[in-house]
N, C-alpha and C positions, 0 to 999 in steps of 0.2 A: 504494500500500500504506500504509494508515493506521497510525501508531504504535500499537503494541499497548496501551500504557498509556491512550491516548485512547479505547479501546474499552471500558474497564472500566465506566464509568458507564452507557453505553448498554446493555451486557450486563446490568448489575445491575437496570436498569429492567424486564427481562423476568421478574424474580422473584428470590427468594433462591437461594443455591447457587453464587455466583461465587467461584472460587478462582484465584489467580495462582501459577503455578509458574515459578521462575527458576533457571537453571543458575548457581551461584555459584563453583564451583571444579572443576577437572579435573586429572587427571594421566594421562599416557600417551595412548593413542589413544581418542578419544571422539567420538560423533556430533555434538556441538554444543560451543560455546565459552561461557565466562562471559558473562552478559548476555542469553543467549537465553531468551525467555520464552514462555509459553503460557497462555491463559485456558481454564478448564474451567467448565462450568455443569452442575450436578447430575451430575457424573462424566463429562460428555461434552466432548471437545475442541471448542472454539469457534473459536479463533484462535491463530496462532503455532505454534511447535514447540520442544520441548526435546530432540529427538533421534529421534523416531519409534519405531516398532517396540515392543520389549518395554519400553523405558523409559517411553514415554508410556502404555502399557497399565498398567503398575504404578502410575504417578502418577494415572491416571484412576481406578483402583480405590481408591486412598487418598483422593482428593478426594471420592469419592462418599459416604464415611463421615465426613469431617472437617468439612464445611461447616455442618452443623446446629449444632455446638458452636463453630463459628468457630475451630477448632484449627489451629495452625500448627506446622511441624516442619522440621528439617533432615534430609534423607534422603540417605544415601550408598549407591551401588551399585557393586559390583565387577564390571566387565565382562570380566575375563579368566578367569573361572571356566569350567571345562568344563561343557558342557550337552548333554543328549541331545535337546533340542528343536531341530529344524532351523530353526524360525522365530526363535529367539533368536540374533541375530548377536553374535559374540564380537569386540569391538573391541580388547580388551587393555588397558583403562585403568580409571580410577575417576572417577565423576562424583558431585558433591554438588548437590542441588537444594533450594532453599528453597521450601516450600509455604506460601503465605499464605492462611489460611482466612478472612480478613476484609480483603481488599485495599481495600474501599471506606472503611475507617476512615482511610485516607490520601488521601481524595479531594481534600483541600485541596492536597496536594503535587502530585497529578496535574493538577489544574486550573491551578496555577501553572506547571507544566511546559508544558502545552498553550498557555497564554498567551504564555510566553516564547519557545517554539519558533516560534509563529505570528508573533512579532515579529522573528524571526531571531536570537534570543539563545540561545546554547548554555548548558548547565548540567550539573550532576551530580546524579543521584538518589542521595541518601545513605540507606542502609537500616541501622538498628541492630537487631541480633538478640541477645536475651538469653535464656539458658536459663531455663525456667520449672519444669520437672520433668524426669524421666528421658526423656520423649518429646516434650515440647512446648517451644516457644519463644515469646517475645513480640517483636513487630515494631513498629517505629516508623520513619516515613520523613519526609524533608523534601527539598525542591527547593532546591539551592544554586547560586547564581551568585556567591558570595562570602560569603553569610550563610546560616546554618542554625540552626534553633531546637531542635535536639535537646538534651536536658538531660544534659550530661556535665561532669565536672570541667574547670575553665578551661583547664588545660594540654592536655587531650585535645581540646577544641574548637579550640584553636589549631592543633593537629596536623592535624585534619580540614580546617580552612580552608586550610592550606598545601598539603595533598594536592589539594584541589579546584582551587586556583589552578594547581598544577603540571599537572593534567590538562587544564585549559582552555588553558593556554599550549602544551601539546604538540600540541593539535589532533587527536589520534588518537582516532578513534571506537572503537577496540578496546582502549583503555587502561583496562580494568576492574581495580580494585584492591580488596584486602582488608586491613583493619587489625584487630589484636587489641588490645583496650583493657581494662585492669583496672578493675573496679568497686569502689569503696570498700566494705568490709564483705562482699563477695561472693567466694566461692572461684573461681567460673567466670568466664572472660573474656567480655566482649561482643565480638561480631564486627561490624565496620563494613564494609559493601560500598559501593563507590563506582563508579557506572555513568555514564559520559559519555553525554549525549544531545545530538546536534547537529541543527540544521535539516536537512531532506533536501537531498541534493545536487541540482544543477540540470541537467536535460537540455534543451538548446536544439536544436530541430529546424528547420532552414531548408528549407522545402518541405512543403506539406500535401497532396501527391498520394498515390497508393496506398502507396508505401513510407513516406512520412512518417507517414501514418495508422497503418500497422502498427508502425512503430518507437515511435510514441506509446503504443500499447497495451503493447508490451513494456517500455518505460521505466516505465510506471505500475506494472506487475507487479513491477519491480525496486526500487520504492520511491523513484524520482526524483520531484522536482517537475518537471513537463513543460511546456515552453513551445514552441509551434509558431508559426513566422513564415511568412507568405505574403502576396502582394499581391492574391490572387484571393479575393474574398469567397465565391464559390461553393464554395471548398474550405476556406477558413479560417473555419470556423464549428463550433458545438458539435454539430451533427448529424453532420457528417463526422468530427469529432475528439472523441468522447465521453470519451476518457481524458485529454485535455489539461487541465491546471490553468489555463493562460494561453494565449490566442490573440491574436496581434498581426497585424492586417491593415494592412500598409503596404509600401512599397518594401523589399525584402529586404536590400539592401546597407546602406541607411540605418539600418534597424532593428538590423542586426548591429553597426553602428558604435556605436550608443548603448547596447546591452545590456551589463550588467556581466559580466566574464569573470574569475573568480578561480579558486583552486585546487580549488574544489568545483564547477566548471562543466565540463560535458561537451557537446560540440557535434557534431551530425551534420548534414551538408550533403547534401540529397537534392532539389535543386530540379529544375525542368523543362528546364534547358538550360545550356550552357557559360557564357554570359555571366552568368547568375544565380548559378551556382556560384562564378565568379570574384569577383563582388560580395560574396557571403557569406563567402568565404574570406579576402579581403584584410584585413578588420579582425581576423581571428583570428591572423594571423601575428605572432609575438613576444608574444602575450598570455600570461597566466598560466593559461589553461584547462588542466585536467588531461588533456583528450583532445579532439582535433579529427579527425573522420573525414569523408571526402568520397566519395560514390559516383561511379563512372565506369569506362568501359572503360580498358584499359591504353593504348590509342592516345590517348584523350582526356586521360588523366592525364599522359602524356608531353608532349603538346602544351601543356597548362596549365603544367607544370613549366618547360618551355622559356620560355614567355611570362613567368612570374613572375620567373625569374632574369634574363632579358634586360632587363626593365623595372625591375629593382631593387626589386621588391615583396617579395622574400624572398631570403635567402641559402641556400646549399646546406644548411647546418646547420639552419636553420629549417625547410626543406622536409622534412627527415628526420623531423620531429615530426608530420607530417601522415599519418594513416592512410588511404592511398588506393592502390588501390581499397579501400573501406571493408569491414570485417567480416573474420571468420576464414574460412579456406578449408574449406568443408564441402560443396562442390559444389552450392551453392544456386542454384535456378532461379526458383522462384515468388516472388511478393512476400513471402509469409509466411516462406519459407525465408531470403530476404535479410534480413528483419527479425530473425530468430533469429540469423543470423550476426553481425549488428551488435550485438545484445544480448550475445552471447557475448564480443565484443571489449570492450564496455563493462564487463562483469563482470571481465574480466582486468585492465583498466587500473585499475578501482576497487580490486580486490584488491591490486594492486601498490602503489597509492597509500596504502592503509591499513596 
């Protein structure tokens, strides 16, 4: 799943009419959280989501009339009003959406973001929103990894730099923030939205067989950078693994020893046999990986557990951190169902992590 900001320039090449809509604040129960974005082209949803249903329908209608004049606005919707339309889901909250009628004016910031993320460097997208008239706002953006070129009074710029530093130190992908800043000579406050953007989390799949291939597909849909490891070239190739970002063809145990495992690493072990599973699992014991899951029957898992404890390869506490048998219990039988159950477990662990 490609970062939505990286799709703006490509979408813009298809012609005028590109509009970016972003959820910037919520209260109560809402269908999406701050930072959720969607791209509209000529009033049609192209990518992303800001909540679906009636919200996206209303925003689509608005974007179809605002892109010609490149008009931008902050739009607030109350979702707890009574409605006679059964298609309008009542969530019970309030959502504010920033509609950017000219997102390509900030293409420099988006290109810097893409370059930084590609190099593994997290940052913060800083968006300044200033009221222009009763209905429109002016938008300026910059990509900040410690420096930002927005033109604001010195003390306010220092405040933004401190917030950016705090966000990056927290490491929280959901740490979306809003600041209200006074503008000299202006009655209305400027709003500063700070959105953390991190490199994609890494899904490592040991085993390129049927399940590994299916998990690779699910992982890509979930936005992971997917790496698949196998020592069989007939399986570890781009034809068999079209969704993998990286394919490593070598001894599985040795490759798993060498690959980096940090708090943004998720590991799924689905090799072709007991010995290969053990070789893949051993380097994961005691690592900082956010998730380690291994496929296997309960009999096989019990046997491996006994072996790892007896040989001192893992403590009982370390073994409790291994999700095995892998996946959530949904009665899965087919390869595709097993992959879905693993994907569900990845979602749960990633959600708890964030």
